[in-house]
LOFI-268104 format. One record per atom (N, C-alpha, C): residue number from 0; residue in one letter; chain; atom name; x, y negated, z negated. Coordinates in nm, 3 decimals. Last residue first. Example, Ala and Ser with C-alpha at 12.3 -4.5 7.8 and 13.67 -1.06 7.14 Angstrom:
LOFI-268104
> 1, s, A, N, 1.285, 0.225, -0.708
> 1, s, A, CA, 1.367, 0.106, -0.714
> 1, s, A, C, 1.290, -0.003, -0.787
> 0, a, A, N, 1.319, 0.569, -0.780
> 0, a, A, CA, 1.230, 0.450, -0.780
> 0, a, A, C, 1.320, 0.330, -0.780
This chain:
LOFI-268104
> 164, m, A, N, 0.065, 0.726, 1.099
> 164, m, A, CA, 0.062, 0.619, 1.195
> 164, m, A, C, 0.200, 0.565, 1.208
> 163, v, A, N, 0.128, 0.884, 0.893
> 163, v, A, CA, 0.134, 0.955, 1.022
> 163, v, A, C, 0.138, 0.847, 1.128
> 162, l, A, N, 0.105, 0.712, 0.688
> 162, l, A, CA, 0.234, 0.766, 0.715
> 162, l, A, C, 0.238, 0.835, 0.843
> 161, p, A, N, -0.177, 0.655, 0.697
> 161, p, A, CA, -0.070, 0.556, 0.727
> 161, p, A, C, 0.068, 0.604, 0.757
> 160, l, A, N, -0.270, 0.921, 0.630
> 160, l, A, CA, -0.284, 0.874, 0.769
> 160, l, A, C, -0.190, 0.752, 0.796
> 159, a, A, N, -0.177, 0.951, 0.353
> 159, a, A, CA, -0.144, 1.046, 0.460
> 159, a, A, C, -0.154, 0.989, 0.598
> 158, w, A, N, -0.228, 0.790, 0.137
> 158, w, A, CA, -0.120, 0.751, 0.230
> 158, w, A, C, -0.106, 0.837, 0.345
> 157, g, A, N, -0.586, 0.789, 0.066
> 157, g, A, CA, -0.447, 0.780, 0.037
> 157, g, A, C, -0.348, 0.739, 0.145
> 156, e, A, N, -0.826, 0.887, 0.308
> 156, e, A, CA, -0.792, 0.876, 0.175
> 156, e, A, C, -0.633, 0.868, 0.156
> 155, i, A, N, -0.904, 0.969, 0.551
> 155, i, A, CA, -0.865, 0.819, 0.535
> 155, i, A, C, -0.818, 0.788, 0.396
> 154, g, A, N, -0.793, 1.252, 0.745
> 154, g, A, CA, -0.877, 1.187, 0.648
> 154, g, A, C, -0.821, 1.041, 0.621
> 153, v, A, N, -0.692, 1.441, 0.924
> 153, v, A, CA, -0.600, 1.392, 0.807
> 153, v, A, C, -0.690, 1.326, 0.700
> 152, m, A, N, -0.900, 1.484, 1.098
> 152, m, A, CA, -0.830, 1.601, 1.048
> 152, m, A, C, -0.749, 1.557, 0.917
> 151, p, A, N, -1.000, 1.232, 1.172
> 151, p, A, CA, -1.083, 1.325, 1.096
> 151, p, A, C, -1.016, 1.442, 1.031
> 150, t, A, N, -0.746, 1.139, 1.298
> 150, t, A, CA, -0.805, 1.073, 1.182
> 150, t, A, C, -0.895, 1.165, 1.106
> 149, i, A, N, -0.678, 1.258, 1.527
> 149, i, A, CA, -0.606, 1.302, 1.415
> 149, i, A, C, -0.677, 1.244, 1.288
> 148, m, A, N, -0.826, 1.152, 1.739
> 148, m, A, CA, -0.857, 1.284, 1.696
> 148, m, A, C, -0.790, 1.324, 1.566
> 147, g, A, N, -0.690, 0.911, 1.776
> 147, g, A, CA, -0.829, 0.908, 1.724
> 147, g, A, C, -0.879, 1.045, 1.678
> 146, g, A, N, -0.448, 1.012, 1.868
> 146, g, A, CA, -0.460, 0.933, 1.741
> 146, g, A, C, -0.598, 0.930, 1.687
> 145, t, A, N, -0.526, 1.122, 2.112
> 145, t, A, CA, -0.480, 1.203, 1.997
> 145, t, A, C, -0.482, 1.132, 1.866
> 144, m, A, N, -0.580, 0.898, 2.263
> 144, m, A, CA, -0.685, 0.990, 2.236
> 144, m, A, C, -0.646, 1.089, 2.117
> 143, a, A, N, -0.332, 0.775, 2.275
> 143, a, A, CA, -0.437, 0.709, 2.214
> 143, a, A, C, -0.557, 0.803, 2.183
> 142, g, A, N, -0.182, 0.982, 2.406
> 142, g, A, CA, -0.156, 0.940, 2.271
> 142, g, A, C, -0.259, 0.872, 2.207
> 141, a, A, N, -0.299, 0.987, 2.654
> 141, a, A, CA, -0.305, 1.104, 2.572
> 141, a, A, C, -0.274, 1.072, 2.428
> 140, s, A, N, -0.233, 0.725, 2.740
> 140, s, A, CA, -0.381, 0.763, 2.719
> 140, s, A, C, -0.393, 0.895, 2.636
> 139, f, A, N, 0.052, 0.745, 2.757
> 139, f, A, CA, -0.021, 0.646, 2.675
> 139, f, A, C, -0.157, 0.688, 2.638
> 138, a, A, N, 0.074, 0.941, 2.945
> 138, a, A, CA, 0.122, 0.965, 2.810
> 138, a, A, C, 0.069, 0.869, 2.718
> 137, m, A, N, -0.050, 0.812, 3.164
> 137, m, A, CA, -0.098, 0.943, 3.128
> 137, m, A, C, -0.058, 0.969, 2.969
> 136, a, A, N, 0.135, 0.595, 3.202
> 136, a, A, CA, -0.014, 0.574, 3.166
> 136, a, A, C, -0.069, 0.695, 3.106
> 135, y, A, N, 0.362, 0.734, 3.272
> 135, y, A, CA, 0.361, 0.657, 3.155
> 135, y, A, C, 0.219, 0.634, 3.111
> 134, l, A, N, 0.272, 0.842, 3.513
> 134, l, A, CA, 0.324, 0.930, 3.408
> 134, l, A, C, 0.317, 0.861, 3.266
> 133, g, A, N, 0.237, 0.596, 3.660
> 133, g, A, CA, 0.120, 0.694, 3.635
> 133, g, A, C, 0.156, 0.790, 3.516
> 132, v, A, N, 0.489, 0.501, 3.666
> 132, v, A, CA, 0.389, 0.422, 3.595
> 132, v, A, C, 0.270, 0.511, 3.567
> 131, n, A, N, 0.598, 0.704, 3.828
> 131, n, A, CA, 0.659, 0.677, 3.697
> 131, n, A, C, 0.554, 0.600, 3.617
> 130, r, A, N, 0.448, 0.681, 4.063
> 130, r, A, CA, 0.452, 0.805, 3.994
> 130, r, A, C, 0.500, 0.775, 3.850
> 129, a, A, N, 0.516, 0.412, 4.140
> 129, a, A, CA, 0.384, 0.453, 4.116
> 129, a, A, C, 0.369, 0.576, 4.033
> 128, r, A, N, 0.803, 0.440, 4.180
> 128, r, A, CA, 0.751, 0.348, 4.079
> 128, r, A, C, 0.602, 0.380, 4.042
> 127, h, A, N, 0.946, 0.575, 4.364
> 127, h, A, CA, 0.894, 0.656, 4.245
> 127, h, A, C, 0.819, 0.570, 4.152
> 126, s, A, N, 1.023, 0.400, 4.555
> 126, s, A, CA, 0.970, 0.518, 4.600
> 126, s, A, C, 0.908, 0.602, 4.484
> 125, e, A, N, 1.152, 0.199, 4.410
> 125, e, A, CA, 1.021, 0.167, 4.463
> 125, e, A, C, 0.947, 0.301, 4.510
> 124, p, A, N, 1.287, 0.328, 4.106
> 124, p, A, CA, 1.304, 0.304, 4.247
> 124, p, A, C, 1.161, 0.282, 4.304
> 123, s, A, N, 1.253, 0.171, 3.798
> 123, s, A, CA, 1.208, 0.280, 3.887
> 123, s, A, C, 1.238, 0.236, 4.029
> 122, a, A, N, 1.309, -0.046, 3.636
> 122, a, A, CA, 1.421, 0.056, 3.661
> 122, a, A, C, 1.376, 0.163, 3.756
> 121, a, A, N, 1.094, -0.211, 3.627
> 121, a, A, CA, 1.220, -0.273, 3.674
> 121, a, A, C, 1.318, -0.153, 3.714
> 120, n, A, N, 0.884, -0.038, 3.525
> 120, n, A, CA, 0.873, -0.113, 3.661
> 120, n, A, C, 1.012, -0.153, 3.711
> 119, i, A, N, 0.998, 0.041, 3.286
> 119, i, A, CA, 0.966, 0.137, 3.386
> 119, i, A, C, 0.952, 0.074, 3.518
> 118, w, A, N, 1.027, -0.204, 3.155
> 118, w, A, CA, 1.145, -0.125, 3.183
> 118, w, A, C, 1.118, -0.025, 3.290
> 117, y, A, N, 0.759, -0.290, 3.138
> 117, y, A, CA, 0.855, -0.376, 3.212
> 117, y, A, C, 0.974, -0.283, 3.253
> 116, e, A, N, 0.659, -0.097, 2.967
> 116, e, A, CA, 0.610, -0.110, 3.108
> 116, e, A, C, 0.705, -0.186, 3.202
> 115, v, A, N, 0.803, -0.156, 2.740
> 115, v, A, CA, 0.820, -0.028, 2.806
> 115, v, A, C, 0.779, -0.032, 2.944
> 114, l, A, N, 0.702, -0.416, 2.688
> 114, l, A, CA, 0.841, -0.401, 2.708
> 114, l, A, C, 0.866, -0.273, 2.787
> 113, r, A, N, 0.434, -0.356, 2.643
> 113, r, A, CA, 0.467, -0.442, 2.758
> 113, r, A, C, 0.615, -0.422, 2.790
> 112, f, A, N, 0.444, -0.200, 2.407
> 112, f, A, CA, 0.392, -0.149, 2.528
> 112, f, A, C, 0.432, -0.228, 2.660
> 111, a, A, N, 0.549, -0.405, 2.235
> 111, a, A, CA, 0.639, -0.283, 2.268
> 111, a, A, C, 0.579, -0.212, 2.392
> 110, m, A, N, 0.344, -0.587, 2.236
> 110, m, A, CA, 0.464, -0.622, 2.291
> 110, m, A, C, 0.554, -0.505, 2.321
> 109, g, A, N, 0.156, -0.413, 2.101
> 109, g, A, CA, 0.127, -0.456, 2.239
> 109, g, A, C, 0.253, -0.512, 2.305
> 108, s, A, N, 0.275, -0.382, 1.855
> 108, s, A, CA, 0.262, -0.262, 1.937
> 108, s, A, C, 0.231, -0.306, 2.080
> 107, s, A, N, 0.255, -0.653, 1.769
> 107, s, A, CA, 0.392, -0.581, 1.783
> 107, s, A, C, 0.383, -0.456, 1.867
> 106, g, A, N, -0.018, -0.703, 1.771
> 106, g, A, CA, 0.083, -0.791, 1.848
> 106, g, A, C, 0.208, -0.722, 1.868
> 105, g, A, N, -0.125, -0.501, 1.607
> 105, g, A, CA, -0.162, -0.512, 1.748
> 105, g, A, C, -0.061, -0.591, 1.829
> 104, f, A, N, 0.009, -0.553, 1.363
> 104, f, A, CA, 0.016, -0.436, 1.424
> 104, f, A, C, -0.012, -0.439, 1.569
> 103, l, A, N, -0.079, -0.819, 1.314
> 103, l, A, CA, 0.061, -0.790, 1.333
> 103, l, A, C, 0.086, -0.665, 1.402
> 102, f, A, N, -0.361, -0.778, 1.304
> 102, f, A, CA, -0.309, -0.876, 1.394
> 102, f, A, C, -0.158, -0.849, 1.424
> 101, r, A, N, -0.365, -0.602, 1.083
> 101, r, A, CA, -0.416, -0.560, 1.222
> 101, r, A, C, -0.355, -0.647, 1.324
> 100, l, A, N, -0.286, -0.775, 0.895
> 100, l, A, CA, -0.205, -0.653, 0.922
> 100, l, A, C, -0.246, -0.599, 1.057
> 99, g, A, N, -0.493, -0.966, 0.884
> 99, g, A, CA, -0.355, -1.003, 0.914
> 99, g, A, C, -0.274, -0.891, 0.958
> 98, m, A, N, -0.698, -0.790, 0.806
> 98, m, A, CA, -0.704, -0.872, 0.932
> 98, m, A, C, -0.570, -0.916, 0.976
> 97, w, A, N, -0.608, -0.693, 0.563
> 97, w, A, CA, -0.608, -0.602, 0.674
> 97, w, A, C, -0.626, -0.682, 0.802
> 96, a, A, N, -0.650, -0.904, 0.387
> 96, a, A, CA, -0.513, -0.876, 0.423
> 96, a, A, C, -0.505, -0.787, 0.549
> 95, l, A, N, -0.930, -0.872, 0.374
> 95, l, A, CA, -0.875, -0.998, 0.432
> 95, l, A, C, -0.728, -0.972, 0.474
> 94, p, A, N, -0.963, -0.615, 0.248
> 94, p, A, CA, -1.014, -0.641, 0.380
> 94, p, A, C, -0.958, -0.768, 0.449
> 93, d, A, N, -0.702, -0.444, 0.085
> 93, d, A, CA, -0.784, -0.565, 0.084
> 93, d, A, C, -0.832, -0.597, 0.225
> 92, p, A, N, -0.505, -0.253, -0.013
> 92, p, A, CA, -0.635, -0.222, 0.028
> 92, p, A, C, -0.731, -0.339, 0.014
> 91, l, A, N, -0.197, -0.230, 0.047
> 91, l, A, CA, -0.282, -0.339, 0.026
> 91, l, A, C, -0.423, -0.322, 0.068
> 90, a, A, N, -0.096, 0.024, 0.099
> 90, a, A, CA, -0.038, -0.054, -0.003
> 90, a, A, C, -0.127, -0.170, -0.044
> 89, a, A, N, -0.218, 0.100, 0.330
> 89, a, A, CA, -0.238, 0.192, 0.217
> 89, a, A, C, -0.195, 0.101, 0.085
> 88, f, A, N, -0.127, -0.095, 0.507
> 88, f, A, CA, -0.275, -0.071, 0.487
> 88, f, A, C, -0.297, -0.004, 0.361
> 87, a, A, N, 0.149, -0.087, 0.525
> 87, a, A, CA, 0.085, -0.188, 0.432
> 87, a, A, C, -0.070, -0.164, 0.412
> 86, l, A, N, 0.196, 0.100, 0.720
> 86, l, A, CA, 0.216, 0.144, 0.582
> 86, l, A, C, 0.152, 0.039, 0.485
> 85, a, A, N, 0.147, -0.067, 0.943
> 85, a, A, CA, 0.077, 0.048, 0.914
> 85, a, A, C, 0.078, 0.096, 0.771
> 84, a, A, N, 0.353, -0.257, 0.909
> 84, a, A, CA, 0.208, -0.303, 0.905
> 84, a, A, C, 0.120, -0.180, 0.878
> 83, l, A, N, 0.574, -0.105, 0.945
> 83, l, A, CA, 0.555, -0.170, 0.815
> 83, l, A, C, 0.400, -0.211, 0.805
> 82, a, A, N, 0.532, -0.036, 1.220
> 82, a, A, CA, 0.540, 0.069, 1.109
> 82, a, A, C, 0.515, 0.015, 0.981
> 81, a, A, N, 0.546, -0.289, 1.346
> 81, a, A, CA, 0.425, -0.201, 1.356
> 81, a, A, C, 0.421, -0.097, 1.246
> 80, v, A, N, 0.807, -0.359, 1.278
> 80, v, A, CA, 0.696, -0.445, 1.235
> 80, v, A, C, 0.558, -0.359, 1.234
> 79, a, A, N, 0.940, -0.154, 1.416
> 79, a, A, CA, 0.961, -0.171, 1.269
> 79, a, A, C, 0.848, -0.253, 1.213
> 78, l, A, N, 0.875, -0.211, 1.678
> 78, l, A, CA, 0.833, -0.083, 1.621
> 78, l, A, C, 0.845, -0.083, 1.468
> 77, l, A, N, 1.009, -0.454, 1.719
> 77, l, A, CA, 0.861, -0.446, 1.718
> 77, l, A, C, 0.808, -0.318, 1.663
> 76, a, A, N, 1.278, -0.378, 1.666
> 76, a, A, CA, 1.217, -0.472, 1.584
> 76, a, A, C, 1.065, -0.475, 1.590
> 75, l, A, N, 1.311, -0.195, 1.899
> 75, l, A, CA, 1.320, -0.142, 1.763
> 75, l, A, C, 1.252, -0.237, 1.645
> 74, l, A, N, 1.283, -0.397, 2.107
> 74, l, A, CA, 1.189, -0.284, 2.093
> 74, l, A, C, 1.192, -0.222, 1.947
> 73, l, A, N, 1.489, -0.566, 2.052
> 73, l, A, CA, 1.357, -0.611, 2.050
> 73, l, A, C, 1.260, -0.502, 2.029
> 72, a, A, N, 1.708, -0.381, 2.093
> 72, a, A, CA, 1.687, -0.437, 1.965
> 72, a, A, C, 1.551, -0.494, 1.943
> 71, k, A, N, 1.667, -0.340, 2.372
> 71, k, A, CA, 1.653, -0.224, 2.277
> 71, k, A, C, 1.636, -0.267, 2.140
> 70, g, A, N, 1.700, -0.604, 2.477
> 70, g, A, CA, 1.560, -0.525, 2.496
> 70, g, A, C, 1.554, -0.419, 2.393
> 69, p, A, N, 1.847, -0.859, 2.292
> 69, p, A, CA, 1.862, -0.743, 2.378
> 69, p, A, C, 1.730, -0.660, 2.370
> 68, f, A, N, 1.701, -1.183, 2.278
> 68, f, A, CA, 1.726, -1.066, 2.215
> 68, f, A, C, 1.751, -0.948, 2.320
> 67, r, A, N, 1.633, -1.407, 2.439
> 67, r, A, CA, 1.699, -1.433, 2.311
> 67, r, A, C, 1.753, -1.304, 2.246
> 66, r, A, N, 1.476, -1.328, 2.658
> 66, r, A, CA, 1.597, -1.422, 2.676
> 66, r, A, C, 1.682, -1.432, 2.553
> 65, l, A, N, 1.282, -1.183, 2.535
> 65, l, A, CA, 1.388, -1.107, 2.619
> 65, l, A, C, 1.510, -1.197, 2.648
> 64, a, A, N, 1.128, -1.389, 2.418
> 64, a, A, CA, 1.192, -1.288, 2.326
> 64, a, A, C, 1.303, -1.221, 2.409
> 63, w, A, N, 1.033, -1.523, 2.648
> 63, w, A, CA, 1.112, -1.591, 2.549
> 63, w, A, C, 1.197, -1.493, 2.463
> 62, p, A, N, 0.874, -1.310, 2.756
> 62, p, A, CA, 1.000, -1.370, 2.831
> 62, p, A, C, 1.090, -1.444, 2.739
> 61, m, A, N, 0.682, -1.261, 2.550
> 61, m, A, CA, 0.783, -1.158, 2.586
> 61, m, A, C, 0.891, -1.216, 2.665
> 60, l, A, N, 0.479, -1.427, 2.475
> 60, l, A, CA, 0.614, -1.454, 2.414
> 60, l, A, C, 0.717, -1.365, 2.462
> 59, p, A, N, 0.245, -1.322, 2.588
> 59, p, A, CA, 0.308, -1.442, 2.657
> 59, p, A, C, 0.450, -1.472, 2.602
> 58, t, A, N, 0.181, -1.123, 2.384
> 58, t, A, CA, 0.238, -1.092, 2.517
> 58, t, A, C, 0.302, -1.210, 2.593
> 57, a, A, N, 0.060, -1.245, 2.163
> 57, a, A, CA, 0.201, -1.210, 2.152
> 57, a, A, C, 0.261, -1.184, 2.297
> 56, l, A, N, -0.205, -1.272, 2.215
> 56, l, A, CA, -0.129, -1.392, 2.182
> 56, l, A, C, 0.018, -1.370, 2.189
> 55, l, A, N, -0.301, -1.014, 2.270
> 55, l, A, CA, -0.312, -1.121, 2.360
> 55, l, A, C, -0.226, -1.245, 2.336
> 54, w, A, N, -0.226, -0.881, 2.040
> 54, w, A, CA, -0.165, -0.834, 2.161
> 54, w, A, C, -0.174, -0.954, 2.266
> 53, g, A, N, -0.391, -1.014, 1.852
> 53, g, A, CA, -0.239, -1.013, 1.838
> 53, g, A, C, -0.171, -0.978, 1.965
> 52, l, A, N, -0.637, -0.952, 1.969
> 52, l, A, CA, -0.594, -1.086, 1.965
> 52, l, A, C, -0.441, -1.092, 1.941
> 51, a, A, N, -0.631, -0.676, 1.934
> 51, a, A, CA, -0.640, -0.723, 2.066
> 51, a, A, C, -0.599, -0.867, 2.067
> 50, p, A, N, -0.627, -0.654, 1.650
> 50, p, A, CA, -0.515, -0.599, 1.727
> 50, p, A, C, -0.511, -0.662, 1.870
> 49, m, A, N, -0.872, -0.793, 1.586
> 49, m, A, CA, -0.738, -0.849, 1.555
> 49, m, A, C, -0.630, -0.786, 1.619
> 48, a, A, N, -1.126, -0.679, 1.610
> 48, a, A, CA, -1.070, -0.764, 1.728
> 48, a, A, C, -0.932, -0.807, 1.695
> 47, a, A, N, -1.182, -0.557, 1.375
> 47, a, A, CA, -1.147, -0.471, 1.493
> 47, a, A, C, -1.090, -0.545, 1.601
> 46, n, A, N, -1.259, -0.781, 1.227
> 46, n, A, CA, -1.135, -0.716, 1.196
> 46, n, A, C, -1.097, -0.629, 1.310
> 45, l, A, N, -1.509, -0.815, 1.347
> 45, l, A, CA, -1.415, -0.919, 1.350
> 45, l, A, C, -1.271, -0.863, 1.326
> 44, g, A, N, -1.626, -0.566, 1.256
> 44, g, A, CA, -1.618, -0.613, 1.406
> 44, g, A, C, -1.515, -0.718, 1.428
> 43, i, A, N, -1.625, -0.598, 0.991
> 43, i, A, CA, -1.561, -0.488, 1.045
> 43, i, A, C, -1.534, -0.511, 1.197
> 42, a, A, N, -1.793, -0.825, 0.957
> 42, a, A, CA, -1.664, -0.838, 0.920
> 42, a, A, C, -1.572, -0.724, 0.984
> 41, t, A, N, -2.032, -0.701, 1.047
> 41, t, A, CA, -1.984, -0.817, 1.119
> 41, t, A, C, -1.835, -0.836, 1.090
> 40, g, A, N, -2.075, -0.498, 0.856
> 40, g, A, CA, -2.043, -0.467, 1.001
> 40, g, A, C, -1.992, -0.578, 1.087
> 39, s, A, N, -1.912, -0.571, 0.544
> 39, s, A, CA, -2.016, -0.580, 0.637
> 39, s, A, C, -1.983, -0.541, 0.784
> 38, v, A, N, -1.754, -0.347, 0.332
> 38, v, A, CA, -1.742, -0.455, 0.417
> 38, v, A, C, -1.863, -0.455, 0.515
> 37, g, A, N, -1.729, -0.118, 0.157
> 37, g, A, CA, -1.851, -0.200, 0.159
> 37, g, A, C, -1.846, -0.322, 0.238
> 36, m, A, N, -1.525, 0.055, 0.189
> 36, m, A, CA, -1.500, -0.052, 0.087
> 36, m, A, C, -1.630, -0.143, 0.069
> 35, r, A, N, -1.611, 0.210, 0.397
> 35, r, A, CA, -1.607, 0.266, 0.263
> 35, r, A, C, -1.595, 0.168, 0.162
> 34, n, A, N, -1.553, 0.029, 0.595
> 34, n, A, CA, -1.697, 0.070, 0.580
> 34, n, A, C, -1.701, 0.129, 0.433
> 33, l, A, N, -1.277, 0.029, 0.593
> 33, l, A, CA, -1.350, -0.098, 0.559
> 33, l, A, C, -1.499, -0.071, 0.521
> 32, s, A, N, -1.233, 0.293, 0.665
> 32, s, A, CA, -1.192, 0.248, 0.526
> 32, s, A, C, -1.266, 0.121, 0.489
> 31, l, A, N, -1.314, 0.298, 0.933
> 31, l, A, CA, -1.395, 0.376, 0.831
> 31, l, A, C, -1.353, 0.335, 0.691
> 30, d, A, N, -1.138, 0.098, 1.037
> 30, d, A, CA, -1.291, 0.072, 1.040
> 30, d, A, C, -1.363, 0.162, 0.939
> 29, v, A, N, -0.893, 0.211, 0.996
> 29, v, A, CA, -0.925, 0.081, 0.935
> 29, v, A, C, -1.081, 0.064, 0.933
> 28, y, A, N, -0.918, 0.463, 1.132
> 28, y, A, CA, -0.878, 0.461, 0.990
> 28, y, A, C, -0.928, 0.325, 0.927
> 27, a, A, N, -0.969, 0.395, 1.398
> 27, a, A, CA, -1.069, 0.477, 1.308
> 27, a, A, C, -1.037, 0.462, 1.168
> 26, y, A, N, -0.740, 0.240, 1.447
> 26, y, A, CA, -0.872, 0.188, 1.473
> 26, y, A, C, -0.982, 0.265, 1.397
> 25, s, A, N, -0.524, 0.400, 1.404
> 25, s, A, CA, -0.554, 0.290, 1.315
> 25, s, A, C, -0.691, 0.239, 1.334
> 24, a, A, N, -0.520, 0.604, 1.590
> 24, a, A, CA, -0.551, 0.645, 1.459
> 24, a, A, C, -0.593, 0.516, 1.379
> 23, g, A, N, -0.445, 0.443, 1.811
> 23, g, A, CA, -0.572, 0.513, 1.813
> 23, g, A, C, -0.619, 0.552, 1.670
> 22, v, A, N, -0.188, 0.364, 1.728
> 22, v, A, CA, -0.290, 0.264, 1.753
> 22, v, A, C, -0.435, 0.328, 1.755
> 21, a, A, N, -0.070, 0.610, 1.714
> 21, a, A, CA, -0.083, 0.536, 1.594
> 21, a, A, C, -0.185, 0.429, 1.608
> 20, a, A, N, -0.080, 0.683, 1.984
> 20, a, A, CA, -0.147, 0.761, 1.888
> 20, a, A, C, -0.166, 0.692, 1.754
> 19, a, A, N, 0.089, 0.484, 2.078
> 19, a, A, CA, -0.058, 0.486, 2.126
> 19, a, A, C, -0.133, 0.564, 2.026
> 18, l, A, N, 0.328, 0.581, 1.976
> 18, l, A, CA, 0.281, 0.448, 1.937
> 18, l, A, C, 0.126, 0.432, 1.971
> 17, l, A, N, 0.343, 0.827, 2.119
> 17, l, A, CA, 0.337, 0.818, 1.969
> 17, l, A, C, 0.285, 0.695, 1.918
> 16, a, A, N, 0.356, 0.737, 2.383
> 16, a, A, CA, 0.243, 0.813, 2.338
> 16, a, A, C, 0.233, 0.817, 2.186
> 15, s, A, N, 0.590, 0.590, 2.384
> 15, s, A, CA, 0.464, 0.522, 2.404
> 15, s, A, C, 0.350, 0.600, 2.363
> 14, a, A, N, 0.773, 0.804, 2.335
> 14, a, A, CA, 0.767, 0.689, 2.246
> 14, a, A, C, 0.632, 0.614, 2.256
> 13, v, A, N, 0.728, 0.943, 2.570
> 13, v, A, CA, 0.690, 1.012, 2.440
> 13, v, A, C, 0.679, 0.898, 2.338
> 12, s, A, N, 0.806, 0.760, 2.759
> 12, s, A, CA, 0.668, 0.806, 2.767
> 12, s, A, C, 0.625, 0.867, 2.631
> 11, l, A, N, 1.079, 0.722, 2.707
> 11, l, A, CA, 0.985, 0.607, 2.695
> 11, l, A, C, 0.840, 0.648, 2.688
> 10, l, A, N, 1.165, 0.995, 2.748
> 10, l, A, CA, 1.182, 0.923, 2.611
> 10, l, A, C, 1.087, 0.811, 2.593
> 9, p, A, N, 1.107, 1.025, 3.030
> 9, p, A, CA, 1.054, 1.107, 2.925
> 9, p, A, C, 1.056, 1.043, 2.790
> 8, l, A, N, 1.259, 0.800, 3.152
> 8, l, A, CA, 1.109, 0.810, 3.153
> 8, l, A, C, 1.044, 0.904, 3.047
> 7, n, A, N, 1.493, 0.618, 3.112
> 7, n, A, CA, 1.465, 0.751, 3.047
> 7, n, A, C, 1.320, 0.764, 3.030
> 6, l, A, N, 1.675, 0.422, 3.315
> 6, l, A, CA, 1.537, 0.465, 3.294
> 6, l, A, C, 1.545, 0.604, 3.232
> 5, p, A, N, 1.870, 0.129, 3.269
> 5, p, A, CA, 1.863, 0.273, 3.284
> 5, p, A, C, 1.725, 0.323, 3.252
> 4, l, A, N, 1.851, -0.160, 3.461
> 4, l, A, CA, 1.820, -0.092, 3.341
> 4, l, A, C, 1.820, 0.058, 3.353
> 3, r, A, N, 1.929, -0.242, 3.721
> 3, r, A, CA, 1.997, -0.306, 3.601
> 3, r, A, C, 1.966, -0.224, 3.476
> 2, h, A, N, 2.000, -0.019, 3.983
> 2, h, A, CA, 1.904, -0.071, 3.887
> 2, h, A, C, 1.975, -0.127, 3.769
> 1, s, A, N, 2.076, 0.019, 4.331
> 1, s, A, CA, 2.118, 0.024, 4.184
> 1, s, A, C, 2.013, -0.048, 4.102
> 0, m, A, N, 2.029, 0.244, 4.588
> 0, m, A, CA, 1.965, 0.116, 4.518
> 0, m, A, C, 2.003, 0.125, 4.372
């Protein structure tokens, strides 16, 4: 059985784990930082919803984006947007700006996750698809867990955690 897309499951899993770690770290980093800035609990909760809203609104754009851009170029662009948004947290310590940054970070990382999942599903032979998706899900979950654990070790002051994200 031939597949249109090459599958490098270890590379895709590691990349997804690293991005999931950044997402996990961002939740703790932004929420703790906003609390330190004196932002209300309600505003912190609204801010925390922005990555999910970005992911939710961006995901339906995937078919359109894949028709117009090569998959690898799209993935690199999404990762670049996520990285720039993560760095902008330290550069723009403003709660309102962080809502937009979290929206961008969530939307771009969410689309990157969708794209990787698509590749794994499309390129995996049917006999290995469930195993491959399971390995990807395990790497993703381990990354998200690691990101949350990194935050207390690195701290929320300065550029250290945004650079890790």
